[in-house]
C-alpha positions as CSV (number, residue, x, y, z in Angstrom):
1,M,-49.3,13.7,38.3
2,A,-49.5,11.0,36.0
3,F,-53.2,10.4,36.5
4,Q,-54.1,14.1,35.6
5,V,-51.7,13.7,32.5
6,C,-53.6,10.7,31.3
7,A,-56.8,12.2,31.9
8,V,-56.0,15.3,29.6
9,L,-54.6,13.0,27.1
10,L,-57.6,10.9,27.3
11,A,-59.8,14.0,26.9
12,Q,-58.0,15.3,24.1
13,S,-58.4,11.9,22.2
14,T,-62.1,11.5,22.2
15,P,-63.9,11.4,19.0
16,S,-66.5,13.9,19.8
17,R,-67.0,16.5,22.4
18,R,-70.5,15.2,22.9
19,V,-69.0,12.0,24.6
20,L,-66.5,13.8,26.7
21,G,-68.6,13.5,29.9
22,T,-69.0,9.8,29.6
23,V,-65.4,9.3,28.9
24,N,-64.3,11.7,31.8
25,G,-66.9,9.5,34.0
26,I,-65.3,6.1,32.9
27,N,-62.0,7.4,33.6
28,Q,-62.7,8.6,37.2
29,T,-64.6,5.4,37.8
30,F,-61.6,3.2,36.8
31,G,-59.2,5.4,38.4
32,S,-61.0,5.4,41.8
33,L,-61.2,1.4,41.5
34,S,-57.8,1.2,40.7
35,R,-56.8,3.4,43.8
36,A,-59.1,1.2,46.1
37,I,-58.1,-2.3,44.8
38,G,-54.5,-1.8,43.9
39,P,-52.9,-1.4,47.3
40,T,-55.0,-4.4,48.8
41,I,-53.7,-6.6,46.0
42,A,-50.1,-5.3,46.2
43,G,-49.9,-5.6,49.9
44,Q,-51.2,-9.1,49.8
45,L,-48.5,-10.2,47.1
46,Y,-45.9,-8.5,48.8
47,A,-46.7,-10.0,52.2
48,H,-46.7,-13.5,50.5
49,S,-43.4,-12.8,48.9
50,L,-42.1,-12.0,52.3
51,E,-43.4,-15.2,53.6
52,V,-41.5,-17.3,51.3
53,N,-38.3,-14.9,51.4
54,R,-38.3,-13.9,48.0
55,P,-39.7,-10.2,48.0
56,E,-38.1,-9.6,44.7
57,L,-40.4,-12.0,42.9
58,V,-43.5,-9.7,43.0
59,W,-41.9,-6.7,41.6
60,R,-40.0,-8.8,38.9
61,W,-43.4,-10.5,37.9
62,W,-45.3,-7.3,38.4
63,Y,-43.1,-5.2,36.0
64,S,-42.6,-8.1,33.4
65,S,-46.5,-8.5,33.1
66,F,-47.3,-4.9,32.9
67,S,-44.7,-4.4,30.2
68,L,-45.9,-7.3,28.1
69,I,-49.5,-6.2,28.4
70,V,-48.6,-2.4,27.3
71,W,-46.4,-4.1,24.3
72,L,-49.3,-6.2,23.3
73,G,-51.6,-3.1,23.4
74,T,-49.5,-1.2,21.0
75,W,-49.9,-3.8,18.4
76,F,-53.7,-2.8,18.1
77,I,-53.0,0.9,17.5
78,K,-52.8,2.1,13.8
79,D,-51.6,5.2,12.4
80,E,-54.7,5.2,10.1
81,D,-57.1,5.5,13.3
82,L,-55.3,8.2,14.9
83,L,-55.2,10.2,11.5
84,T,-58.9,9.8,11.1
85,R,-59.7,10.7,14.8
86,S,-57.6,13.9,14.7
87,T,-59.1,15.0,11.4
88,S,-62.8,14.4,12.5
89,M,-62.5,16.2,16.0
90,D,-64.9,19.2,16.6
């Protein structure tokens, strides 16, 4: 369900309706790629953590890394960009 919500939010935030097809195509490409590669990588990491008898390490490092990436990404969002984008939509 979260994937569909993100797709709708992404479609609503496009600067122009002319690029909507491109944005949706890129969204679907990366969504499919992550669905194909994600379980493989997560399975290998979890299997390795079971071999060293520390299964909590994978989840702790994964959540910490993901939280750090999202936090760093928020530093690049500016209110001026959001205001300009929302007033220039078709």
